[in-house]
N, C-alpha and C positions, 0 to 999 in steps of 0.2 A: 504494500500500500504506500502511495506517495503522500507526503505531507507538505503543505504550502510553506515555502521558505522565502526569506527576504535578504537581500544584501544591503548594507548601509554603512555609513560613517557616522560615528557618535562622538560628540565633544563633551568634556566634563563641564559641570556647572557648580563649581565650588567644592567638589569632593576630593579630587586629586588632579592637580593641574600639570605637574612636572615630574619627570623621572630622569635619573641619571642615565648615561650611556651604558653603564654596567647593569643597571636594573632592566633596561630595555633588552639588553643582550640575554639576560637570564630568562626573560619572558618569551623570547623568540627561540630559545634553545629547546629543540624537540628531542634531545637525547634523554636518557633515563634520569639523569641528574638535574635536568632543567626544570624550570617552573611552568613551562608551556602547558603540559597536560593538566596539572592542577588548576591553573588559571582557566584553561579551556573548559574543563568539566564543570567547574563551579559556575562559570559564565553561562553555559548552556542551561544549567538548572534554573538560574535566575530568569533567563529568557523564556523558559517554559512555564512561567507564571500563569495560573488559571486553567491549565490542562490537567485533566484527571488522569494521573499516572503515578503510581507509587513503586515503580520498579526501576532502579538506577541503571541496571544492565539494559533494559529495553529502551530507555531514553537515549543512552549513548549509541545504541544500534539504530534507532529510528532516525537520528540526525548524524549519521556517520560523516557526511560531507561538511558538517559545521566547522568553521574556522574563525578564529579571532586573532587579530594582530595589533600590536601597539605601533602606531605611526608617529614617530617624533617630528615635531614641528618647531620652528624657530621660537614660537611663543608658547609652546607647551606640548601637549600630546593629543592624539585622537585615537579612537579604536575603530578598526575596520573589521566588520563582521560579515561573514558569508554563510549562506545557508541557515540563517537563524529562523526559529519558529515564527511564522507570520502573525501569531496572536500577540506578539510583543509590540506590534506596530499598529498605528492608525493612519490610514491614507499615506503610507510610506514613511511615516515618522515614528521613531521609537517612543513609546509611552514614557513620560518623564520619570515616574516613580521607578520603572524598570531600569532606565538609564542610571538613576541614582544608585540602585542596587548593584548594577554592573561595575560602577566605579568604586563602590564599597568593597566588592570582591577584590578588585585590583589593589586597593589600598591595603587590605589586610594580608593578602598573599605576599605583597612586596615587603610589608613591615615585618612579618614573621620571619621571612627569609633573611632580611638584612639586619634586623635589630634583636631578634630573639634566639634563633638557632646559631650556635657557634659564638654567642656573646659571652665572654669570660665573666662579665658582671652578673649574668643570670644563669645560675647553676640548675639546669633542668634535671639533675640527678638528686636534688634535695627538695624536701617538701616546701621549704621557704622559697626556694628559687622558682618552683612551679607557680606558687601563689603570686610571686613578684611578676612572673611572665604574664599571668592572667590580668593582673592590674595594668601592666604597661599596654597590653593589647586593647583593653577597654578604654584606657585613657587616650590612646592614640586615635581611637574611633570616636572620641568626644561623647562617650556614653555617660561618663560620671559627671554628676552635677553637684558640686560641693556646697552650694548655697541654698539648696532645696531641702525642705523638710521631708522626712520619710513618707513616701506615698507610692512606691513601686511594687505592684503585685505581679508575681510570676504565676502564669497560668499554664498548666500542663494538661494534656489530653490527646486523644487519638486524632489522626489526620483523616480517618475514613469513617467517622461516626455517622449515624443516621440523622435524619432531619430533625426529629424531636430533640435529640441530645444537642445538636448544633444550635437550634433555636433557644434551648435552655441556656447554653453558654453565652449567647448574645444578651439575654436578659440579665444574667449575672454581671456581664461586662457593663451593661447599661447602669445597673445599680451601683457598681463600683465607680463608674464615671460621674454619676450624680454626686458622689461623695468625694470627688476630686482625686481619685486614684488613677495612676498611670498603669499601663499594661506592658508586661514583658512575656513573650512566649518563644517557642522554638521556631517561629516565623512562618510556618506552613499553613495549610488549609485546615478545615475541621475545627476542632477545639482550640486550635492556635489562632484561627482567624475570628471565630465567633466573639470572644471577649473583647477583642480590639474593635470589631464592628459595633458592638453594643456601646462600648465606652465612648466612641466618637459622638454618638447621639447624646449621651449623658454630659459629655464635655460641652457640646454645642448648647445644650439647654442652660448650662451653668456659665456660658460665655468663657470657657477655658480654651484659649487659643494656642497654648504652648504644650498641649498634651503630648506625652512621650509614648510611642508604640514601638518598643524594642523587639527585634527578632535576633536570636542568637542561634547560629547553626554551625555546622562543621562539614568538611568536604565529603565525608562518607555518607551523610544522610541527606544533604541538600538536594540531590537529584530526585529523591523520593518525596521530599517535602519542600517544593519550590516556594520561595518567599511570597507571602500574600501581599496584595497591593497596598494594604493599610500600613504596613511597617514603614516607619519614617527614619528609623535608625537600625541598620543591618550590620551585624558583626559576624565574621567567619572565624571561629576559633580553630586551632590546628587539629584538634581531635576531640572525641566525645568526652573524655575526662575533663579537659580544660573547659569545654562547653558547660558541663554540669557544675564545675566549680564556679564558673562565671555567674550562673544562675544564683547559687546560694550566697555568693559574695555581694551581689547587687540588690537582691530582692529583700523587701521588708515584710512581705507576707506571701503565702503560697496557696494556690487553689488548684486542686486536682480534679479534672473532669473525667468522665469515662474514656477509656482508650483500650489499648492492647498491650502487647509485650513491651513496647517502647515506653509507655506511660508507667508500667510496672518497674521498668529499669530506673526511671527517674525517681519514683517513689521509694524504691529500695535504696537508692543512693542517698537521698536526704535522710531517711530513717537511720541508715548506717552512720552517717555523719553525726546525727543527734545522739546516737547511742554511745559515742565516745565519752568517757567520764569527764573530760575537760569541758564538754558542752552542756552538762547537766543543768546549769542555771541560766543559760542563755535563752531569752524568749525568742520563739521561732513559730509564728502563727502558721498552722498547716491545716487546711480544710479540704475534705473530700466531698464533692457534691455532684448531683445530677438530678434529672427528673425522676418521677416515681418509677418509671420503667427501668431505671438504672439501679434500683435498690439491691437487686440480687447480685449485680456486678460488684458493688462495693462490699456486700456481705461476704462474697467469695474472697475478695482481696483482703478483707479484715481477718477472716479465718486463716488465710495463708500466713499472714504476718504473725498472728498469735501462735500458730502451730510451729513456726520455724524460729522466731526470734523471742517469743515469750509474751504472755498476757499483758504485762505491764507496759509494753511498747505502745499499746493503745492510748496511753495517757498523752503521747506526743502529738496526737492529731484528733480532730473531731469530724464526724460524718454528719452532713446536713443534707437531707433529701427534699427536693421540690420546694425550696424556699430561697429564691434569689436574694430578696432583701435581707433575710436572716444571714446569708453568707456574707453579704456586704457589711452588715453590722458587726459580725464576728471578726472580719478582716480589719475593719476600722478600729475596733477595740484592741486587736492584737498589734496593730501598727502603733497605737498610742503606747502600749507596753514597750515595744522596741525603742520608740523615741525616748521614753523616760529612762530606760536602761542605759542607752548610749549617752544620753545627756549626763547622767550621774557619773558615768565612767570617763567622760570626755572622749568617747569613741567617735569615729567618723560616721556620718549618716549614709554616705554614698558608697561605702565599701566595708564589708563586715570582716575587718582584720581579726577580731577576737575569736571568730569561729575556728576551731581546730579541725582541719581536714587532713586525715591521716594519709600517709603515703600509699596505702592500699587503695585509696580512692582517687589517686592522682596518676599512678603509673599507667601508661597507655596499654590497653589490652587488645591484642590482635586475635581475632576469632579464627584461629587455625584449628584443625581437627585435634592436634596434640594438646593445644592449650585448653580446648573445651573438655577433652577427656580427662585432663589432669587437674581440673578445678577441685579445690577442697570444699566439698559440700557436706561436711560432717559437723556434729555439734560439739566436738571436743576442741573448741577454740572460742575466743572472745566473740561476743555477739556482733560487735561492729565489724569484725573480720569475716564472719559468716555472711553478714549483709553485703559486704564488699564482693565476696565470691558469688553470691546469688545475683548481684547486679551484673557481674561479668557474664554469668550464664544467660541472663536476659539479653545482654548486649550481643552475645553470639547469635541468639535466635533472631534478633533484629537484623544483624548482618546477613544471615542466611535467607531472610525474607525479602529484604529490599535493597541491600547494598551490592553494588556491582561485583566487588571482589568476593564477598560472602556467597553470593549466588553462584558465581563461577566455581568457587571452592567446593560447594555442595554438589554441583553438576559433575565435577571431576572425581571427587573422592567419596561421595555418598553423604548420608545424613551425619550431622554432629552427634556425638555420643555424650550424654550428660549422666554422670553417676555419682552416688553418694549414699548417705544413711537413708534407710527407708523412711525415717521420721521427717526427713527433708524432701525426699523424692516423691513420696505419696502426695503431700500437699502441693508440690510443684506440678506434678502430673495433672492433678485435679484443676489447678488454676489455669494451666496452659490449655487443657481440654475445654474448659469453659470459654476461653477466648476463641477457640476454633468453632465451638458450637454456636457462639453468638456472632460469628463472622467478624471478629475483631482483629484478624491477622492480615487481611487484605482488603482491597476495595470491595464494597458490597456487590454481589453478583458475580464475582470471580471465584474460581475454584482454588482452594488452598491445599497445597501439598506440604505437609510438615517437613521441615529441614532438620529435624532433631529426633533423637530416640532417648527415652528415659530408661536408664538401667539402675538396678538396685543390687 
């Protein structure tokens, strides 16, 4: 099947105007060590905005002829795109928001390559160094707002949720917007778009003109979750672990909508961080919510957490069903607690330096068959370490479901094997099975073939 494509030249509008000759050379280098492939793949994902596709491998194959080149000019740079998805254009002109996202990709790819990797001042082998890298990337993207009171709500949830759940996420976003809250999500469609869309109406009614709609992604997932058009600040982190740390460092409250295995990964990440003894007294508002039809989804997730990590973990979050205003009030109260806590300690509002993020939650996990097979999913370890390994298991399933490299690995070597204690594997098997039964693993209407096997 042929897809409509467009060739165009795009100029920046205040996002990234100039590059050095060395940076341009790196971006044009098509060798294995060059930045070209990374920049090309992320750019294609951005240009695919609005198309219903959650398969990174299929996207790259659909637009094999796509090419993007940096064209240096005397007064700056231009981007020359060939074979780009036609949906990114109106009457031959690239949609302004998509062009902004395109240059945000360029900014972050270049910055990480030049200022983070290989920088002696940023030790990526240490926990502190990784947190420092996350801070520098966010600051360079102009995400951090030091003079603003706490009001950023991170919203997580599935990219392929049904209409009822999507509409519910919009109403929650609307209630948050009415209360002056800004929204940060994984930048994609579904439960990542809904809260932003609702918040725009709430902000408009309150005459809030500087609302922040932050989207945080990473190269492995962006093809499956192209940035939605409401995002006005896009950041591409180097990997999923730094993406997750960025969320917990900048967010003042967290709302989890229904989703699938990716949402479970995010939820397990934040629970694991909160289970570290050093974080016991840090206020961290965490609300799970959805419409009435999502009650069973959250009940299953709640049972899984209690069975694997312990009953007392339930104290770190609350579940609110079918009550958008109640969610917004709970968030507002939680943000006040965060503000009071940081004010008393003299902590920054814009970046949660006090939160202890253990190295187990920072080290990049590559979903190979050996790595998935060797995960420690037994209860003879600290609970925050078990949570870290469960998060990795979910991350591997996400990779096998939607990421180009993960899909190809499963096609070549078969399903990932996940093994551990029966007391962990049984709840995990039940939870993943419920996701499959509820069609939460792929876009509705598509056939899902599991990329994993649970072994005991």
